[in-house]
N, C-alpha and C positions, 0 to 999 in steps of 0.2 A: 866450721866445717875442716878447712886446713891446717890448723893449730892443733886439732884434736888428730887428725891424719899424722902430720908431723910428728907427734908426741908416740903414736903406734909405731912408726916406723923407726924412731929414734930406740923404742925399747926391743924391736925387733932385731935391731942390728949389737945390741948389748947383750942380747942371748935369751929375751922372756919369751914365753908362750903367749897364747890368746888371753889367759885368765891372768898372769902377771900382767901382761900390758895394758888390759883393762883398770887394773888395779893401780899400776904406775899412773897411768893416764888420770884417773880420778883422783888421786892423793896428789901429784903435782900439776893440776889443771892452770896453775896460775904462773906455769914455766912453759918455755918454749920444748923444752927436752928434760928427759929425765936425769937425774944423776949418774955417775960413771960408778958408783956403788949401789946400782939399785939392785943386783942379785944378794948383797948381803943384807940389804935393808929388807926384801923380800923375806929371807930368812928368819929376819929379828922379828917383824911387824906385819907380814903376810897374813891374811884373812886366818889361816889354820892356826894362828897365834893368839888370836882374839877369842 
C-alpha cells in the first residue's frame, strides 16, 4: 500500500491527474516513482492511443 501511494504522490507532483496517475502506477508498478518524462510518455502511449 505504501509503495502504491508513493507512486500516486509522485505522479501528482509531476502534474498528472487521477486517471493518468493510475495508468502510470500500473505501468511502472515495479518502480518506486514514475519517470520525469511521464507526461510525454502519457501523450505517446496512454490509453487513448491504444
